[in-house]
C-alpha positions as a Markdown table, in Angstrom:
| # | Residue | x | y | z |
|---|---|---|---|---|
| 1 | Unk | 0.0 | 0.0 | 0.0 |
| 2 | Unk | 3.0 | 2.3 | 0.2 |
| 3 | Unk | 2.9 | 3.0 | -3.5 |
| 4 | Unk | -0.9 | 3.7 | -3.3 |
| 5 | Unk | -0.3 | 6.1 | -0.4 |
| 6 | Unk | 2.3 | 8.0 | -2.3 |
| 7 | Unk | 0.0 | 8.1 | -5.4 |
| 8 | Unk | -3.0 | 9.4 | -3.4 |
| 9 | Unk | -0.7 | 12.0 | -1.8 |
| 10 | Unk | -0.2 | 13.4 | -5.3 |
| 11 | Unk | -3.8 | 13.5 | -6.2 |
| 12 | Unk | -3.8 | 17.3 | -6.2 |
| 13 | Unk | -0.8 | 17.5 | -8.5 |
| 14 | Unk | -2.3 | 15.5 | -11.4 |
| 15 | Unk | -4.9 | 17.5 | -13.4 |
| 16 | Unk | -6.6 | 14.3 | -14.9 |
| 17 | Unk | -7.2 | 13.0 | -11.4 |
| 18 | Unk | -8.4 | 16.1 | -9.8 |
| 19 | Unk | -10.3 | 18.1 | -12.4 |
| 20 | Unk | -10.5 | 15.9 | -15.4 |
| 21 | Unk | -8.7 | 18.5 | -17.5 |
| 22 | Unk | -5.5 | 20.5 | -17.6 |
| 23 | Unk | -6.4 | 23.1 | -15.0 |
| 24 | Unk | -3.9 | 26.0 | -14.5 |
| 25 | Unk | -4.6 | 26.0 | -10.8 |
| 26 | Unk | -3.3 | 22.5 | -10.5 |
| 27 | Unk | 0.1 | 23.6 | -11.9 |
| 28 | Unk | 0.3 | 26.9 | -10.1 |
| 29 | Unk | 3.6 | 27.9 | -8.5 |
| 30 | Unk | 4.1 | 26.9 | -4.9 |
| 31 | Unk | 3.8 | 30.4 | -3.7 |
| 32 | Unk | 0.4 | 30.9 | -5.2 |
| 33 | Unk | -0.8 | 27.5 | -3.9 |
| 34 | Unk | 0.3 | 28.3 | -0.4 |
| 35 | Unk | -1.4 | 31.7 | -0.6 |
| 36 | Unk | -4.7 | 30.1 | -1.5 |
| 37 | Unk | -4.6 | 28.0 | 1.6 |
| 38 | Unk | -5.0 | 31.0 | 3.8 |
| 39 | Unk | -8.5 | 31.8 | 2.4 |
| 40 | Unk | -10.4 | 28.9 | 3.8 |
| 41 | Unk | -9.5 | 29.5 | 7.5 |
| 42 | Unk | -10.5 | 33.2 | 7.1 |
| 43 | Unk | -13.9 | 32.2 | 5.7 |
| 44 | Unk | -14.4 | 29.7 | 8.4 |
| 45 | Unk | -13.4 | 32.1 | 11.1 |
| 46 | Unk | -15.8 | 34.8 | 9.8 |
| 47 | Unk | -18.7 | 32.4 | 9.6 |
| 48 | Unk | -18.0 | 31.3 | 13.2 |
| 49 | Unk | -17.7 | 34.8 | 14.5 |
| 50 | Unk | -21.0 | 35.8 | 12.9 |
| 51 | Unk | -22.7 | 32.7 | 14.3 |
| 52 | Unk | -21.4 | 33.5 | 17.8 |
| 53 | Unk | -22.8 | 37.0 | 18.0 |
| 54 | Unk | -26.2 | 36.3 | 16.3 |
| 55 | Unk | -28.2 | 35.7 | 19.5 |
| 56 | Unk | -27.0 | 39.1 | 20.8 |
| 57 | Unk | -28.4 | 41.0 | 17.8 |
| 58 | Unk | -31.4 | 39.0 | 16.8 |
| 59 | Unk | -34.9 | 39.0 | 18.3 |
| 60 | Unk | -36.0 | 35.9 | 20.2 |
| 61 | Unk | -38.1 | 34.4 | 17.3 |
| 62 | Unk | -35.2 | 34.9 | 14.9 |
| 63 | Unk | -32.8 | 33.1 | 17.4 |
| 64 | Unk | -35.2 | 30.2 | 17.2 |
| 65 | Unk | -35.1 | 30.3 | 13.4 |
| 66 | Unk | -31.3 | 30.5 | 13.5 |
| 67 | Unk | -31.1 | 27.4 | 15.7 |
| 68 | Unk | -33.1 | 25.5 | 13.1 |
| 69 | Unk | -30.7 | 26.7 | 10.4 |
| 70 | Unk | -27.7 | 25.5 | 12.3 |
| 71 | Unk | -29.2 | 22.1 | 12.7 |
| 72 | Unk | -29.9 | 22.0 | 8.9 |
| 73 | Unk | -26.3 | 23.1 | 8.3 |
| 74 | Unk | -25.2 | 20.0 | 10.3 |
| 75 | Unk | -27.5 | 17.9 | 8.0 |
| 76 | Unk | -25.9 | 19.6 | 4.9 |
| 77 | Unk | -22.4 | 18.6 | 6.2 |
| 78 | Unk | -23.5 | 15.0 | 6.1 |
| 79 | Unk | -24.4 | 15.2 | 2.4 |
| 80 | Unk | -21.3 | 17.2 | 1.5 |
| 81 | Unk | -19.1 | 14.4 | 2.8 |
| 82 | Unk | -21.0 | 11.8 | 0.7 |
| 83 | Unk | -21.4 | 13.8 | -2.5 |
| 84 | Unk | -18.8 | 16.5 | -2.4 |
| 85 | Unk | -15.9 | 14.2 | -1.4 |
| 86 | Unk | -16.8 | 10.7 | -2.5 |
| 87 | Unk | -19.0 | 11.6 | -5.5 |
| 88 | Unk | -22.0 | 9.5 | -4.2 |
| 89 | Unk | -25.2 | 11.2 | -5.2 |
| 90 | Unk | -27.5 | 10.3 | -2.2 |
| 91 | Unk | -31.0 | 11.3 | -3.0 |
| 92 | Unk | -32.1 | 9.6 | 0.2 |
| 93 | Unk | -30.1 | 11.5 | 2.8 |
| 94 | Unk | -33.3 | 12.5 | 4.6 |
| 95 | Unk | -33.9 | 8.8 | 5.3 |
| 96 | Unk | -31.2 | 8.8 | 8.0 |
| 97 | Unk | -32.2 | 12.3 | 9.2 |
| 98 | Unk | -35.9 | 11.3 | 9.5 |
| 99 | Unk | -35.3 | 7.8 | 10.9 |
| 100 | Unk | -33.3 | 9.3 | 13.8 |
| 101 | Unk | -36.0 | 11.9 | 14.4 |
| 102 | Unk | -38.7 | 9.3 | 14.5 |
| 103 | Unk | -36.6 | 7.0 | 16.7 |
| 104 | Unk | -35.9 | 9.6 | 19.4 |
| 105 | Unk | -39.5 | 10.8 | 19.2 |
| 106 | Unk | -40.6 | 7.3 | 20.0 |
| 107 | Unk | -38.2 | 7.1 | 22.9 |
| 108 | Unk | -39.6 | 10.4 | 24.3 |
| 109 | Unk | -43.2 | 9.3 | 23.8 |
| 110 | Unk | -43.1 | 5.7 | 24.8 |
| 111 | Unk | -40.2 | 5.5 | 27.2 |
| 112 | Unk | -40.2 | 9.0 | 28.6 |
| 113 | Unk | -36.5 | 9.3 | 27.7 |
| 114 | Unk | -35.5 | 13.0 | 27.1 |
| 115 | Unk | -31.9 | 13.1 | 28.4 |
| 116 | Unk | -29.5 | 14.6 | 26.0 |
| 117 | Unk | -26.9 | 12.0 | 27.1 |
| 118 | Unk | -29.2 | 9.2 | 25.7 |
| 119 | Unk | -31.1 | 10.9 | 22.9 |
| 120 | Unk | -28.1 | 12.2 | 20.9 |
| 121 | Unk | -26.2 | 8.9 | 21.0 |
| 122 | Unk | -29.4 | 7.0 | 20.1 |
| 123 | Unk | -30.1 | 9.3 | 17.2 |
| 124 | Unk | -26.5 | 9.0 | 16.0 |
| 125 | Unk | -26.7 | 5.2 | 16.2 |
| 126 | Unk | -30.0 | 5.0 | 14.3 |
| 127 | Unk | -28.5 | 7.1 | 11.5 |
| 128 | Unk | -25.4 | 4.9 | 11.4 |
| 129 | Unk | -27.4 | 1.7 | 11.4 |
| 130 | Unk | -29.7 | 2.9 | 8.6 |
| 131 | Unk | -26.7 | 4.0 | 6.5 |
| 132 | Unk | -24.9 | 0.7 | 7.0 |
| 133 | Unk | -27.9 | -1.3 | 6.0 |
| 134 | Unk | -28.7 | 0.8 | 2.9 |
| 135 | Unk | -25.0 | 1.3 | 2.0 |
| 136 | Unk | -24.2 | -2.3 | 2.4 |
| 137 | Unk | -27.0 | -3.2 | 0.0 |
| 138 | Unk | -26.2 | -0.5 | -2.6 |
| 139 | Unk | -22.4 | -0.4 | -2.4 |
| 140 | Unk | -21.0 | -3.7 | -1.3 |
| 141 | Unk | -22.4 | -6.0 | -4.0 |
| 142 | Unk | -20.4 | -8.4 | -6.1 |
| 143 | Unk | -20.0 | -5.8 | -8.9 |
| 144 | Unk | -19.2 | -2.1 | -8.5 |
| 145 | Unk | -22.3 | 0.1 | -8.2 |
| 146 | Unk | -22.9 | 2.7 | -10.8 |
| 147 | Unk | -23.8 | 6.3 | -9.9 |
| 148 | Unk | -27.3 | 5.9 | -11.3 |
| 149 | Unk | -27.9 | 2.7 | -9.3 |
| 150 | Unk | -26.9 | 4.4 | -6.0 |
| 151 | Unk | -28.9 | 7.5 | -6.8 |
| 152 | Unk | -32.0 | 5.7 | -7.6 |
| 153 | Unk | -31.5 | 3.2 | -4.7 |
| 154 | Unk | -31.3 | 6.0 | -2.1 |
| 155 | Unk | -34.2 | 7.8 | -3.7 |
| 156 | Unk | -36.3 | 4.6 | -3.5 |
| 157 | Unk | -35.3 | 4.1 | 0.1 |
| 158 | Unk | -36.3 | 7.6 | 1.0 |
| 159 | Unk | -39.6 | 7.4 | -0.8 |
| 160 | Unk | -40.4 | 4.0 | 0.7 |
| 161 | Unk | -39.7 | 5.3 | 4.2 |
| 162 | Unk | -42.0 | 8.3 | 3.6 |
| 163 | Unk | -44.9 | 6.1 | 2.5 |
| 164 | Unk | -44.3 | 3.7 | 5.4 |
| 165 | Unk | -44.5 | 6.5 | 7.9 |
| 166 | Unk | -47.6 | 7.9 | 6.3 |
| 167 | Unk | -49.4 | 4.6 | 6.5 |
| 168 | Unk | -48.3 | 3.3 | 9.9 |
| 169 | Unk | -50.7 | 4.3 | 12.7 |
| 170 | Unk | -48.0 | 3.6 | 15.4 |
| 171 | Unk | -45.9 | 6.4 | 13.8 |
| 172 | Unk | -48.8 | 8.8 | 13.7 |
| 173 | Unk | -49.6 | 8.4 | 10.0 |
| 174 | Unk | -49.9 | 11.7 | 8.1 |
| 175 | Unk | -49.8 | 13.7 | 11.4 |
| 176 | Unk | -46.5 | 12.4 | 12.6 |
| 177 | Unk | -45.6 | 12.4 | 16.3 |
| 178 | Unk | -46.4 | 15.8 | 18.0 |
| 179 | Unk | -45.8 | 17.3 | 21.4 |
| 180 | Unk | -42.2 | 16.0 | 21.9 |
| 181 | Unk | -41.0 | 17.2 | 25.3 |
| 182 | Unk | -37.8 | 19.3 | 25.6 |
| 183 | Unk | -34.3 | 17.8 | 25.8 |
| 184 | Unk | -33.1 | 17.6 | 29.4 |
| 185 | Unk | -29.8 | 17.4 | 31.2 |
| 186 | Unk | -30.6 | 16.3 | 34.7 |
| 187 | Unk | -33.3 | 18.7 | 35.9 |
| 188 | Unk | -32.4 | 21.3 | 33.3 |
| 189 | Unk | -34.6 | 21.6 | 30.2 |
| 190 | Unk | -33.2 | 23.0 | 26.9 |
| 191 | Unk | -35.9 | 25.5 | 25.9 |
| 192 | Unk | -35.8 | 27.3 | 22.6 |
| 193 | Unk | -33.6 | 30.3 | 22.7 |
| 194 | Unk | -29.9 | 31.3 | 23.1 |
| 195 | Unk | -29.0 | 28.3 | 25.3 |
| 196 | Unk | -30.3 | 25.8 | 22.7 |
| 197 | Unk | -28.7 | 27.8 | 19.9 |
| 198 | Unk | -25.2 | 27.7 | 21.5 |
| 199 | Unk | -25.6 | 24.0 | 22.4 |
| 200 | Unk | -26.4 | 23.2 | 18.7 |
| 201 | Unk | -23.7 | 25.5 | 17.4 |
| 202 | Unk | -21.1 | 23.8 | 19.7 |
| 203 | Unk | -22.1 | 20.4 | 18.3 |
| 204 | Unk | -21.9 | 21.8 | 14.7 |
| 205 | Unk | -18.4 | 23.2 | 15.4 |
| 206 | Unk | -17.1 | 19.9 | 16.9 |
| 207 | Unk | -18.5 | 17.8 | 14.0 |
| 208 | Unk | -17.2 | 20.3 | 11.4 |
| 209 | Unk | -13.7 | 20.1 | 12.9 |
| 210 | Unk | -13.8 | 16.3 | 12.8 |
| 211 | Unk | -15.0 | 16.4 | 9.2 |
| 212 | Unk | -12.2 | 18.8 | 8.4 |
| 213 | Unk | -9.6 | 16.5 | 9.9 |
| 214 | Unk | -11.1 | 13.6 | 8.0 |
| 215 | Unk | -11.0 | 15.2 | 4.6 |
| 216 | Unk | -7.5 | 16.6 | 5.1 |
| 217 | Unk | -6.2 | 13.2 | 6.0 |
| 218 | Unk | -4.9 | 10.7 | 3.5 |
| 219 | Unk | -8.3 | 9.0 | 3.6 |
| 220 | Unk | -9.8 | 12.3 | 2.5 |
| 221 | Unk | -7.4 | 12.6 | -0.4 |
| 222 | Unk | -8.3 | 9.1 | -1.4 |
| 223 | Unk | -12.0 | 10.2 | -1.4 |
| 224 | Unk | -11.1 | 13.2 | -3.6 |
| 225 | Unk | -9.4 | 10.9 | -6.0 |
| 226 | Unk | -12.3 | 8.5 | -5.9 |
| 227 | Unk | -14.7 | 11.3 | -6.8 |
| 228 | Unk | -12.6 | 12.4 | -9.8 |
| 229 | Unk | -11.3 | 9.1 | -11.1 |
| 230 | Unk | -12.5 | 5.9 | -9.4 |
| 231 | Unk | -10.6 | 3.6 | -11.8 |
| 232 | Unk | -7.3 | 5.3 | -11.0 |
| 233 | Unk | -7.8 | 4.9 | -7.2 |
| 234 | Unk | -8.7 | 1.3 | -7.7 |
| 235 | Unk | -5.5 | 0.8 | -9.7 |
| 236 | Unk | -3.5 | 2.2 | -6.8 |
| 237 | Unk | -4.8 | -0.6 | -4.6 |
| 238 | Unk | -7.7 | 1.0 | -2.8 |
| 239 | Unk | -11.0 | -0.8 | -2.5 |
| 240 | Unk | -13.2 | 1.9 | -3.9 |
| 241 | Unk | -16.5 | 0.4 | -2.8 |
| 242 | Unk | -15.3 | 0.0 | 0.7 |
| 243 | Unk | -14.2 | 3.7 | 0.8 |
| 244 | Unk | -17.7 | 4.6 | -0.4 |
| 245 | Unk | -19.4 | 2.5 | 2.2 |
| 246 | Unk | -17.3 | 4.0 | 5.0 |
| 247 | Unk | -18.0 | 7.6 | 4.1 |
| 248 | Unk | -21.7 | 6.8 | 3.4 |
| 249 | Unk | -21.9 | 5.4 | 6.9 |
| 250 | Unk | -20.2 | 8.5 | 8.3 |
| 251 | Unk | -22.7 | 10.8 | 6.4 |
| 252 | Unk | -25.6 | 8.8 | 7.8 |
| 253 | Unk | -24.2 | 9.1 | 11.3 |
| 254 | Unk | -24.1 | 12.9 | 11.1 |
| 255 | Unk | -27.5 | 13.0 | 9.5 |
| 256 | Unk | -28.9 | 11.0 | 12.4 |
| 257 | Unk | -27.4 | 13.4 | 14.9 |
| 258 | Unk | -28.9 | 16.3 | 13.1 |
| 259 | Unk | -32.3 | 14.6 | 12.9 |
| 260 | Unk | -32.4 | 13.9 | 16.6 |
| 261 | Unk | -31.7 | 17.6 | 17.4 |
| 262 | Unk | -34.2 | 18.7 | 14.8 |
| 263 | Unk | -37.0 | 16.6 | 16.3 |
| 264 | Unk | -36.6 | 18.0 | 19.8 |
| 265 | Unk | -36.2 | 21.6 | 18.5 |
| 266 | Unk | -39.3 | 21.5 | 16.4 |
| 267 | Unk | -41.3 | 19.5 | 19.0 |
| 268 | Unk | -42.7 | 17.0 | 16.5 |
| 269 | Unk | -41.7 | 14.8 | 13.5 |
| 270 | Unk | -43.7 | 14.1 | 10.3 |
| 271 | Unk | -43.2 | 12.0 | 7.2 |
| 272 | Unk | -41.7 | 14.7 | 5.1 |
| 273 | Unk | -38.5 | 14.4 | 7.3 |
| 274 | Unk | -38.0 | 11.0 | 5.6 |
| 275 | Unk | -39.0 | 11.9 | 2.1 |
| 276 | Unk | -37.7 | 13.0 | -1.2 |
| 277 | Unk | -38.5 | 16.7 | -0.8 |
| 278 | Unk | -36.2 | 17.0 | 2.2 |
| 279 | Unk | -33.5 | 15.0 | 0.5 |
| 280 | Unk | -33.6 | 17.3 | -2.5 |
| 281 | Unk | -33.5 | 20.3 | -0.2 |
| 282 | Unk | -30.2 | 19.3 | 1.3 |
| 283 | Unk | -28.8 | 18.8 | -2.3 |
| 284 | Unk | -29.7 | 22.4 | -3.1 |
| 285 | Unk | -28.0 | 23.6 | 0.1 |
| 286 | Unk | -24.7 | 22.0 | -0.9 |
| 287 | Unk | -25.0 | 22.8 | -4.6 |
| 288 | Unk | -25.7 | 26.5 | -3.9 |
| 289 | Unk | -22.9 | 26.9 | -1.4 |
| 290 | Unk | -20.3 | 24.8 | -3.0 |
| 291 | Unk | -19.7 | 21.0 | -2.7 |
| 292 | Unk | -16.5 | 19.5 | -1.5 |
| 293 | Unk | -15.6 | 22.4 | 0.9 |
| 294 | Unk | -17.7 | 21.7 | 4.0 |
| 295 | Unk | -18.0 | 25.4 | 4.7 |
| 296 | Unk | -19.8 | 25.8 | 1.4 |
| 297 | Unk | -22.6 | 23.5 | 2.7 |
| 298 | Unk | -23.0 | 25.7 | 5.8 |
| 299 | Unk | -23.0 | 28.9 | 3.8 |
| 300 | Unk | -25.5 | 27.5 | 1.3 |
| 301 | Unk | -27.9 | 26.4 | 4.1 |
| 302 | Unk | -27.8 | 29.8 | 5.8 |
| 303 | Unk | -28.3 | 31.7 | 2.6 |
| 304 | Unk | -31.1 | 29.6 | 1.2 |
| 305 | Unk | -33.0 | 29.4 | 4.5 |
| 306 | Unk | -32.5 | 33.1 | 5.2 |
| 307 | Unk | -33.5 | 34.2 | 1.7 |
| 308 | Unk | -36.5 | 31.8 | 1.8 |
| 309 | Unk | -37.6 | 33.3 | 5.2 |
| 310 | Unk | -37.3 | 36.9 | 3.9 |
| 311 | Unk | -39.0 | 36.2 | 0.5 |
| 312 | Unk | -41.9 | 34.2 | 2.1 |
| 313 | Unk | -42.5 | 37.2 | 4.4 |
| 314 | Unk | -42.4 | 39.9 | 1.8 |
| 315 | Unk | -43.5 | 38.1 | -1.5 |
| 316 | Unk | -45.9 | 35.4 | -0.2 |
| 317 | Unk | -47.4 | 34.6 | -3.6 |
| 318 | Unk | -44.3 | 34.3 | -5.8 |
| 319 | Unk | -41.4 | 33.7 | -3.4 |
| 320 | Unk | -40.8 | 30.1 | -4.6 |
| 321 | Unk | -40.4 | 31.3 | -8.2 |
| 322 | Unk | -38.0 | 34.0 | -7.1 |
| 323 | Unk | -35.9 | 31.5 | -5.1 |
| 324 | Unk | -35.9 | 29.0 | -8.0 |
| 325 | Unk | -34.7 | 31.6 | -10.4 |
| 326 | Unk | -31.9 | 32.6 | -8.0 |
| 327 | Unk | -30.8 | 29.0 | -7.5 |
| 328 | Unk | -30.8 | 28.4 | -11.3 |
| 329 | Unk | -28.7 | 31.5 | -12.0 |
| 330 | Unk | -26.1 | 30.4 | -9.4 |
| 331 | Unk | -25.9 | 26.9 | -10.8 |
| 332 | Unk | -25.6 | 28.2 | -14.4 |
| 333 | Unk | -22.9 | 30.8 | -13.8 |
| 334 | Unk | -21.1 | 29.3 | -10.7 |
| 335 | Unk | -21.3 | 25.5 | -11.0 |
| 336 | Unk | -19.0 | 25.1 | -8.0 |
| 337 | Unk | -21.2 | 27.2 | -5.8 |
| 338 | Unk | -20.9 | 30.6 | -4.2 |
| 339 | Unk | -17.8 | 29.6 | -2.3 |
| 340 | Unk | -15.9 | 29.4 | -5.6 |
| 341 | Unk | -15.8 | 33.2 | -5.6 |
| 342 | Unk | -13.1 | 33.0 | -2.9 |
| 343 | Unk | -11.9 | 29.4 | -2.9 |
| 344 | Unk | -9.9 | 27.9 | -5.8 |
| 345 | Unk | -10.3 | 24.4 | -7.1 |
| 346 | Unk | -7.0 | 23.4 | -5.4 |
| 347 | Unk | -8.5 | 23.9 | -1.9 |
| 348 | Unk | -11.3 | 21.4 | -2.6 |
| 349 | Unk | -8.7 | 18.6 | -2.7 |
| 350 | Unk | -6.1 | 19.5 | -0.1 |
| 351 | Unk | -2.6 | 18.1 | 0.1 |
| 352 | Unk | -0.8 | 15.4 | 2.1 |
| 353 | Unk | 2.7 | 15.6 | 3.2 |
| 354 | Unk | 5.2 | 18.2 | 2.3 |
| 355 | Unk | 5.1 | 19.9 | -1.1 |
| 356 | Unk | 8.1 | 19.2 | -3.3 |
| 357 | Unk | 10.6 | 22.0 | -3.3 |
| 358 | Unk | 11.2 | 24.0 | -6.4 |
| 359 | Unk | 14.8 | 22.8 | -6.8 |
| 360 | Unk | 13.8 | 19.2 | -6.6 |
| 361 | Unk | 11.1 | 19.8 | -9.2 |
| 362 | Unk | 13.7 | 21.3 | -11.6 |
| 363 | Unk | 16.1 | 18.4 | -11.0 |
| 364 | Unk | 13.6 | 15.8 | -11.8 |
| 365 | Unk | 14.1 | 14.1 | -15.2 |
């Protein structure tokens, strides 16, 4: 595997692996590449700073809305890992999100369990289990799975879960499960407001940092190579389908965590949380912000939810049309998302190990 590790370490240096074409950014001088690396931490720091001060400047009802957006940003992270880094188009990401939401809602309703120390691990485990089951079926067959097969398979799973929830009386049918009690920690109840907001924001930051560490590791570079040229990565000795199954399970785990938080924040769960509409919604978040960057998923979620909230309040009759046109324009003119205005293609892949010196590059035959 030594040769494979070295080859993956050079993923960012070979245009046909990274971009599929001879991109100037891939052959940029070392000074320009290192300068580009400084952009991402600045963007991340600004987003975090804005998020920290929001409850101090927003009204109470807007803080509640901001909490919901932060939870959805966590959900978007799960999809960005799966699609933005591994190239798996999961049209059923809401299946893991909603399954965890329903699972913790049943725990609260039937078992009277509301402790955050039990609810969040349970929701995370439900998302992981669902992702392992579906991913094992779609990705670990005898023959490699095509993109279309996985896309339609996840779409079918999400649709089937939606129909099952609507027709199952135990899950509340069309009405879902209402009146979920608040999360608790001992005798303390997490009510909607700044405390709940900062708790959710802290979870998002921790998960984001873990994801950043993952995608900047050699495993993350293998995923980047997998996204751009699966055959090349398989030639290097990596089991492509196993890599896909691992990141698919990680994405389901994060989606389950987000779903459990969402259920208790909203106070009820309903079949749409499992369905195709919600799955498509998270695709738009990542596509609008910029896939394969993590921070793009967060920014896309914030902008789409914020613009939707403002448009629905001011243009109640035509706001979906305005939002649709806006999304279409961004996709047409900035295919890599809004984050591409400040981040180059090189930063979507990262690097592993030390960059070769200029002298050694000139001395190479």
